[in-house]
C-alpha positions in Angstrom: 0.0 0.0 -0.1 1.2 3.4 -0.7 0.6 5.9 2.1 -1.2 9.0 0.8 -0.4 12.4 2.4 -1.6 15.9 2.1 -1.5 17.2 -1.5 -0.5 14.0 -3.3 1.4 10.8 -3.2 4.6 10.6 -1.2 8.0 10.1 -2.9 10.9 8.0 -2.0 11.4 4.4 -0.9 8.4 2.8 0.8 9.5 0.4 3.6 7.2 -2.4 4.7 7.8 -4.2 7.7 6.8 -7.9 7.3 3.3 -8.3 8.9 3.0 -10.5 12.0 -0.1 -12.3 12.9 -2.1 -11.0 15.9 -3.1 -13.9 18.2 -6.7 -14.7 18.2 -8.3 -13.1 21.3 -9.4 -15.5 23.9 -12.6 -13.6 24.5 -13.4 -13.8 20.7 -11.9 -17.3 19.5 -14.0 -17.2 16.4 -12.7 -14.0 15.0 -9.9 -14.4 12.5 -6.5 -13.0 13.4 -5.8 -9.7 11.6 -2.6 -8.7 10.1 -1.3 -5.3 11.0 1.6 -4.3 8.6 3.8 -1.3 9.2 4.4 1.0 6.4 7.3 3.2 6.0 6.9 6.2 3.7 9.6 8.8 3.2 7.3 10.9 1.0 7.7 14.6 0.7 4.5 16.5 0.3 4.9 20.4 0.9 1.8 22.4 2.0 1.8 25.6 0.0 4.9 24.8 -1.9 5.1 23.4 -5.5 3.8 19.9 -5.5 4.7 16.3 -6.5 7.2 14.0 -7.0 9.7 12.0 -8.8 10.7 8.6 -7.9 7.9 7.1 -5.9 9.0 3.9 -4.7 8.5 0.6 -3.6 11.3 -1.3 -1.7 10.0 -4.1 0.5 11.9 -4.5 3.6 12.3 -8.0 5.1 11.4 -8.7 8.6 13.6 -6.9 11.1 15.1 -9.8 12.9 18.0 -7.7 14.4 17.1 -6.2 17.8 17.8 -2.8 19.1 21.3 -2.2 20.4 21.9 -2.5 24.0 22.0 0.8 25.8 25.5 1.8 26.7 26.8 3.9 29.6 26.7 7.7 28.8 29.8 9.2 27.2 32.4 10.7 29.3 31.2 14.0 30.8 27.5 13.0 30.1 25.2 14.3 27.5 23.9 17.9 27.9 20.1 18.1 28.3 19.8 21.7 27.0 17.9 21.0 23.7 17.1 24.6 23.5 20.8 25.3 23.0 21.0 22.4 20.6 18.2 23.8 18.4 19.9 27.2 18.4 23.1 25.7 17.1 21.4 23.5 14.4 18.8 25.8 13.0 21.1 28.1 11.0 22.6 25.2 9.2 19.3 23.6 8.1 17.5 24.5 4.8 14.3 23.7 3.1 15.1 21.8 -0.3 12.6 22.7 -3.0 12.3 21.0 -6.3 9.8 21.2 -9.2 7.3 18.9 -7.8 8.0 18.7 -4.1 10.8 19.2 -1.6 12.3 18.3 1.7 15.1 19.3 4.0 19.0 19.4 4.1 21.8 20.6 6.1 25.1 22.5 5.4 27.8 20.0 5.2 31.0 22.2 4.8 32.0 25.9 4.2 32.2 25.2 0.4 28.6 25.3 -0.1 27.9 21.7 0.0 24.5 20.5 1.4 23.5 17.0 2.3 19.9 15.7 1.7 18.2 12.4 0.6 18.4 11.0 -2.8 14.8 10.7 -3.0 14.1 14.4 -2.5 15.9 15.3 -5.7 15.4 12.1 -7.7 12.7 13.6 -9.9 15.1 15.9 -11.5 14.4 19.5 -12.5 15.5 22.8 -10.9 16.5 22.7 -7.2 16.7 25.5 -4.9 17.1 25.9 -1.1 15.9 28.4 1.4 18.0 29.1 4.5 16.8 30.0 8.0 17.2 33.7 7.1 14.7 33.2 4.3 17.4 33.7 1.5 16.4 31.5 -1.7 19.4 30.1 -3.6 19.7 28.0 -6.7 21.4 24.7 -6.0 23.3 22.3 -8.2 23.0 18.5 -7.7 26.6 17.5 -7.3 25.8 13.7 -7.1 23.4 11.1 -5.6 23.6 7.7 -4.2 20.2 5.7 -4.4 21.6 2.7 -2.3 22.3 5.0 0.8 19.5 7.5 -0.1 22.1 10.4 0.1 22.5 13.2 -2.2 24.8 16.4 -2.2 23.8 19.7 -3.4 26.1 22.9 -3.9 25.2 26.5 -3.7 27.3 29.6 -3.5 29.1 29.7 -0.2 27.6 32.8 1.3 28.2 32.8 5.1 26.7 29.3 5.4 26.8 27.6 8.8 28.1 24.0 8.6 26.8 21.7 11.3 29.2 19.8 13.5 29.2 16.1 12.9 28.9 13.6 15.8 31.4 11.1 16.7 29.3 7.9 16.0 31.0 6.1 18.9 29.3 8.5 21.4 25.7 8.0 20.3 23.8 6.1 23.0 20.3 4.5 23.0 18.1 6.7 25.2 20.0 10.0 24.6 17.8 13.1 23.7 17.8 14.1 20.0 16.1 16.7 17.8 14.8 16.2 14.2 15.1 19.5 12.3 13.6 20.2 9.1 10.7 21.3 7.1 7.7 18.9 7.8 4.8 19.7 5.4 6.8 22.8 4.3 6.9 24.2 7.8 10.4 25.3 7.7 12.6 25.7 10.7 10.6 23.0 12.6 12.1 21.1 15.5 10.9 18.1 17.3 12.3 16.2 20.2 12.8 12.6 21.1 15.3 10.1 22.0 17.5 7.5 20.2 15.2 4.4 20.3 17.7 2.0 18.9 21.0 1.8 16.8 21.8 -0.6 14.1 18.3 -1.2 13.3 18.4 -3.4 10.0 16.0 -1.9 7.3 16.0 -1.2 3.6 16.1 2.5 3.1 16.4 2.9 -0.7 18.2 -0.1 -2.0 17.9 -3.8 -2.1 20.4 -4.3 0.7 19.6 -4.0 4.4 21.5 -1.4 6.1 21.8 0.0 9.7 19.6 2.9 10.7 19.3 5.0 13.7 15.6 4.7 15.1 14.2 7.5 16.9 10.7 8.5 18.3 11.2 12.3 17.5 8.4 13.3 15.3 9.4 12.9 11.6 6.9 13.7 8.9 6.9 14.3 5.0 9.2 17.1 4.4 11.7 16.3 7.2 13.5 13.9 4.7 17.2 15.0 4.3 17.2 17.0 7.5 19.5 16.3 10.3 19.0 14.3 13.6 21.0 16.1 16.2 22.1 15.2 19.7 21.9 17.5 22.7 25.3 19.2 21.6 23.7 20.0 18.2 25.9 17.5 16.4 24.5 15.6 13.6 23.9 11.8 14.3 22.0 11.0 11.3 20.0 12.0 8.1 16.3 11.7 8.6 15.1 9.4 5.9 11.8 7.5 6.7 8.9 7.1 9.1 6.9 4.1 9.9 3.0 4.2 9.9 0.3 1.9 10.7 -2.0 1.3 7.8 -4.0 4.5 7.4 -2.2 6.3 10.1 0.3 9.1 10.4 3.5 9.4 12.4 3.6 6.7 15.2 6.8 7.6 16.8 9.1 5.2 14.7 11.4 7.1 12.4 14.7 6.1 10.8 17.9 8.1 10.0 20.9 7.2 8.0 23.8 7.0 10.5 26.1 10.0 10.3 29.2 7.9 9.6 27.7 6.5 6.5 26.2 9.9 5.3 29.6 11.4 5.8 31.5 8.7 3.8 28.9 8.8 0.9 28.9 12.6 0.8 32.6 12.9 0.8 32.9 10.3 -2.1 30.3 12.3 -4.0 32.1 15.6 -3.5 35.4 14.0 -4.4 34.0 12.8 -7.7 32.1 16.0 -8.4 
């Protein structure tokens, strides 16, 4: 099933968690068990922004047999709880990404004007532009894209951009507070809070091969795709890529991000080739 959002059909890879049979209720033994699949849509539907899509999807994910990573002790010195300060550090480096028929989010990767977003955000082709926290709109060039990891790199003129710090992946812990920053439903500069729900969650996020993802309960909605998931220090720990929904439902607190170590490697390779 394709999840439909406000304004049209979502774009990007669809992730389906293999359905599990719900046991027959003892109170109603004659009622057949019902299957409740989870659907993951990384669609981008922008309210009030030019619509639609390129590259709608359809990658089935196999059953997630890998469990959540075991929670580890906090990093040395602890993790700051000041998410207000983290939002203040992250927001200047987060942009709305706008394409002909849709859009998403992205963040400044370096001082040379490179911006990281999702492949499925720009897969439809056509002109791309970005809008910064200060409201400036800049034309963007697609430097390159990697469908397998769902990472793409854009380039804009380097005009006092604010690159975000990238986290050391070894310091990320299950249970630590995080922020998802981006433009859900076209609402730029939106911040939602949650925790790291799991690490190394094995899912298919754009390719045929399972890959590890950071799972979070921070609210992620269409338009957040390509935006950063940041820790309480304002460091990027992942690139928001997908959400899980029950059939016919919306965000249910299960989102996935490409881990920053993979996103950094892919982005660096794309920049090196471009």
